[in-house]
N, C-alpha and C positions, 0 to 999 in steps of 0.2 A: 651383532644384532641386538636390538633393544628388547628388554623384557616386556611381556604383555601383561604382567601382573601389576595390580595397584594403579591403574590409570585414573588420574584425578577426575576425568570426566565421568567415570563410573562411580567413584567414591563420593565426589561432591565436596563442597566446602561449606562450613557452618558460618563463615565470616560474612558479615554484611558490609564490611568496610575495613579500614586499617585496624590492625590489632597490635596490642603491646607485646604480644608473644613473638619470640624469635621463630625462624623457619623450623627449627627442630621441635619447638613446642607445638607449632601449628601442625606439623607432619604427624607427630605422635597422637595428636588429638583428633585426627581424621577418623571418621567412622570406618570400622574394620581394621584399624591399626592398633588395637588393644594389646596385641602381643609384643609390640615394639616397646623398648625403653628409651629414654633420652640419653644419648651418648654424650659424655662430658666433652666440652669443646677443647679442653687441654689434651685429651686423648687424640682428637682429630687433628689438632695443630702439630702433633708430633709426627714428623715425616717417617719415622721408623715404623709407626703403626699402619702407615699407608703403603708400605713397600709392596710392589707387585700389582697394585690395583690400576695404575694408569693405563696399561694396555687393554684392560678389560672393559673400560668405560669410555664411550665416545664423549667428546667435549668435556674432558676430565676437569680442566681448570675452571670452566664456567659452572660445572656441577658442584665443585668444591666450594666456590664462592657463594653459590646459592644456599648450600647447606649451612655455611657459617654466617649467613645474613642475619643481622640483629632484628630484622623486621619480617613479618609473615606476609605472604602475597594477599592482595585484595581480590575481590571477585572479578574485576576487569582483567587483572593479570592472569588469573586462573583459567580464563577462556582465550588467552592469546596463544596463537600457534607456536610462536618462537619460545614462549615460556614453557609450553607443554613438551617441546623437544628437549629443552635443557632439564626440565623436571624429570623426564624419563631417565636421563643419565644420572641425575641427582638421586633418584629412587634406588637405582642399582648400586651407586657408590655408597650411599648411606647404609643400604642393606648389607653390603660386604664389610663395611666398617663395623656395623652393628654386630655381625657374626663374630668378629674378633673381640669387640668390647665385652660381650656377655661371657667371655671366657676368663676375663680378669677378675680380680677380687672384688672390685667395685661393681662390675657388671653382674657377677653372680649374686651379690647381696641384693641388688635391685630386683633381679629376676626371682630371687627367693621370695621376696615380699609379695610380688605379683602372684606367684604360685600359691602362697599361703592365703592370699585374698581370693583365690578361686578365679582369677582373671582368665586363665587358660582353659577353663571348663573341666569337665569330668569325663571319665572313660564311658563310652556308650555300652560297654559289655555289662550285662546285668549282674553277673557273678562277681564283678569287681567292686560292687557296692559304692558307686559314686566316687571312686578313687580319682584324685586330681591328676591331670595330665600336664605334659610339658611340650612346648613346640620343638619340632625337629625337622631337619631337611634330610631327604634321602640321597642328596648329592650336594657337594660343596661347590659345584659349578652352576652358573646362572642358566636360567631357562631350561632346566632339566625336569624339575617337578615342583609342585606346589608344597607349601608347608603342611606338615602332618602333626598330629597330636600323639605323643608317646606316653603310654601308660606304664609306670614303673612297677605295677603289680602283675599284670599279665604279660608285660614286656612285648607289647605289640603296638603298631602304629595305626591311626585312624584319621579320617577326614575331620578336621576341626569345624566347629560351628561358628564361623566368622563370615561376614558379609563381603569382605574383599578377597581377591585372589592374590595371595602373597607368595613370592618365590621362596622355596625352601632353603636356598643358599643364604638367605638373610639371617638364618639361625644356625645353619651348618649341621653336620652329622654328629658332632661330639657334645653339643651343649647339655642335653639331659644327663648324660653320664658324668660329665664334669661337675654338674651341680650336685648330683647324688654322692659323688666322691668327696666333694667339699663339705657337704652336710649329710653325713651318714644317718642322722636321726630322721631324715625325710624318707629313707628307704622303708617301704612297707615291711612289717615284721613277718607277714605271711604272704605267700604267693596266692594267686587267684585259684580257687578250686575249679577243677574241670567239670564240665557239664556231663552228667551221667544219664544216658538214654534209658528209658524204662517203658515197659508196656504193662498196663494194669498194675503199676506199682512194683513190678519185678524188673530187676536190672537185666539188660540184654547181654547175653554171653557174647564176647568179642567175635567169635567165628560166625555167629549168625546175624550179626549186625549188618544192615545194608549200607550204613553210612560209615565212611572211613574217618576214624578219629585220630588226628595227628597228635603226637606227643607234645606236651607243653615245652616252651623254651628252656625251662629249668631242667626238665627231664632229659632233653636233648643234650644239655650241657653236662649233666651227670654221666650220660652214656659215653661222652667223649673223654671222660677222665680215665687215666690209666689205672688198671686194677692194682698196680704196684703201689699206688698212693695209699691204699687202704689195706693191702694184704702183704704179708711177708713173702719175699722171693723164695721160690722152691729151691731146696738144696739140690745141687747136681749129684747124680748118681756116680 
């Protein structure tokens, strides 16, 4: 089944005619595709990097040829039904290749620059104080969920503010964590402070609060740590 995300008829094309850009340049410049980076053609031409993708994408060969095309489509091609069918497969194929590329050293470097430039946006949570976010998929499989925005400060995922509906599998579930592992200086020094409910300026005692306040991800992680990690084992009697 083809993905419903990123249909070119919805996205539209800014080209008024033939462009000097390649298909990859054209694809990444489409409105709503700001999260994508341009995958190096040498990476795509290496069959090892494409292992296992053929069964996932209909018209695999045609889609791969379209991705590697040195010319971008013109407005007439973009409205042709046969082009749209292959484009849908090319979209899924490029997205799955993209998910692998951004985990490489070169891909991480490119995505780091986009992150520092604020391309991915900021966390909508007020207490995160405009912390930058990273794209993430909630599944590595196609057609499961749309891309989300992961905040490394509150460690939660949100709907990103982009105009196109992009499949989360195009970024995968591991990308933000790989980036933060590769560049630990990007990890926020402090976690997001919790919101404290108050009435007339007084903090509400937990047992009288009508709203259930769930523990933060960091608190949950600490609660799962074995006590023996920070305490000495008791001596047997």
